[in-house]
Each structure stands twice: as structure tokens, then as C-alpha cells.
C-alpha positions in Angstrom: 1.1 -8.0 -18.4 3.6 -7.3 -21.3 6.5 -7.8 -19.3 5.4 -11.3 -18.0 4.6 -12.5 -21.5 7.9 -11.5 -22.9 9.6 -13.1 -20.0 7.7 -16.2 -20.5 8.2 -16.5 -24.1 12.0 -15.6 -24.0 13.3 -17.7 -21.0 10.5 -20.4 -20.5 8.5 -21.6 -17.5 11.3 -23.0 -15.7 12.7 -19.9 -13.9 9.7 -17.7 -14.6 9.3 -16.5 -11.0 12.9 -15.2 -10.7 13.2 -13.9 -14.1 9.8 -12.0 -13.5 10.9 -10.5 -10.3 14.1 -9.2 -11.9 12.1 -7.7 -15.1 9.8 -6.1 -12.5 12.4 -4.8 -10.2 14.2 -3.0 -13.0 11.3 -0.7 -13.5 11.8 0.9 -10.0 14.7 3.0 -11.0 12.7 4.4 -13.9 9.7 5.1 -12.0 12.0 7.3 -9.4 14.2 8.9 -11.9 11.7 9.6 -14.7 9.4 12.1 -12.9 12.6 13.8 -11.5 14.0 14.5 -14.8 10.4 15.6 -16.0 9.9 17.9 -13.2 13.5 19.6 -13.8 12.6 19.9 -17.5 9.2 21.4 -17.0 10.7 23.8 -14.4 13.6 24.9 -16.5 11.1 25.6 -19.6 8.7 27.6 -17.6 6.0 25.0 -17.5 5.9 23.9 -21.1 5.8 20.2 -21.7 7.6 20.3 -25.0 11.1 19.7 -23.5 9.7 16.6 -21.6 8.1 15.3 -24.8 11.3 15.8 -26.7 13.2 14.0 -23.9 10.7 10.9 -24.1 11.4 10.9 -27.8 14.9 10.8 -27.5 14.8 8.1 -24.9 12.6 6.0 -26.9 14.8 6.2 -30.1 17.9 5.3 -27.8 16.0 2.3 -26.5 15.0 1.3 -30.1 18.7 1.5 -31.1 19.7 -0.6 -28.1 17.1 -3.2 -28.7 18.1 -3.4 -32.3 21.8 -3.9 -31.7 21.0 -6.5 -28.7 18.8 -8.5 -31.0 21.3 -8.6 -33.8 24.3 -9.6 -31.3 22.0 -12.3 -29.8 21.3 -14.1 -33.1 
């Protein structure tokens, strides 16, 4: 629901179906790669979820930095 609202507000209704399908399709690699990385981290740490949690925090921080930089350049 959040993806559709964002795409509609950023790109408008004219090409919404195309933009929405691209936005939705981009989630597929994350859904495949994310659990693989998480399972490797959990196995390496002996079943402790702290390494996975730290990786999520690091990736969220990197995503926030990328978002900030891209917003600054797009203005």
C-alpha cells in the first residue's frame, strides 16, 4: 500500500501501472537475498539474532543516507 501511494504521488496517474509494476518487481530480489543473508549470519553466530539485527540496522542506515543524497540531488 505504501509503494502504490508513493508512486502515485511522485509520478502521477498517467503511467501508474508501469511505474507500480517496476516498484513492485524491485522487491523480488530483496525477498530472495535477504533471508539468505540472514540465515548465513544466524548460522555463523551460533543461532544468535544479534548479527542479523545489526545488519538490518546498517542496511537501514545506508538506505537513509542514499535517500537523503538522492533527495538533495533531485531538487
